[in-house]
N, C-alpha and C positions, 0 to 999 in steps of 0.2 A: 475444537476450536482452534483455528491457525493462530501460528504465531505471526503478527505483523511487525517489522522491525522499520522505523522511519530514521531516515539517515538527513542532514545537514538541514536544511530551509524546509523539508518536509515534516523531520522533529520539531523543530521551533514552533510549525503551523499547529501541529498534533497536540504542540505540549508536552510530549512525552517523547522517549525514544523506541517503547514498544509495548504491544499489548496483545491480549489473543482476543480474536472476533470469530464467530462461527457466521458460515455462509459455502453456499453450494457450489458457487461458482463465482469468478472473477467478477463480472457484473454486479452480484448481487455481497461481494465483498466490498468494490468500490461505495455501493449505496451504505454499506453498513460504517466505513469510514466517515463519510462524508454527516451522515446522522450524528454522530459522535461526536466530530469536530468543526461541521460547519464551514462557512465561507471561507477563512481562514486556510483550512487546508484544500478546498477546492479551487482557490486561486495556484496552488500549488501542484496540484494532483494532474492537471491536465498535462504539464512539462515534466515529468518524472516517467521512469521507464520502472515495470515491476517485472520483479526476477520472483518466481516463483522454483523453490529449492534449488537454486542459481540459475536458472533458465529464465530469459525474457520472454514474458507471455503478453501479447496482445489481445487475445479472443476473450472478450466479457463469457463468453459460451465455455472457456477453459474451468476443467473440475476444480474445486479445493479442497482438500480432505482435511482432517481434522489434526493430522501431524506436519502438516506443510509448513515450511517457515516462507513467509513472503516478505521481500524488500524492495521497501520504497526512494527511489533513488532518484533523485533529481540532478540538474545538469550540474557537473561540477568546472570550472574553471580553476586554471592552472596546469602543473606539468614539469 
């Protein structure tokens, strides 16, 4: 199972900062996150960047391994 870390508004929508989810690819991981957290996360997830082991990934076919760390990063303001 991959470690999924939620930040800022994504953590608020998910109701947690981190969890472990099983998925074979990014599309399946998105589906697992939405199944677990519903509409609140769905409203945020579409605006988030997703990093797998520190690298941005946009392709739903990208593989997810059991030891990956996946960061869900909503847009941040400020500077």
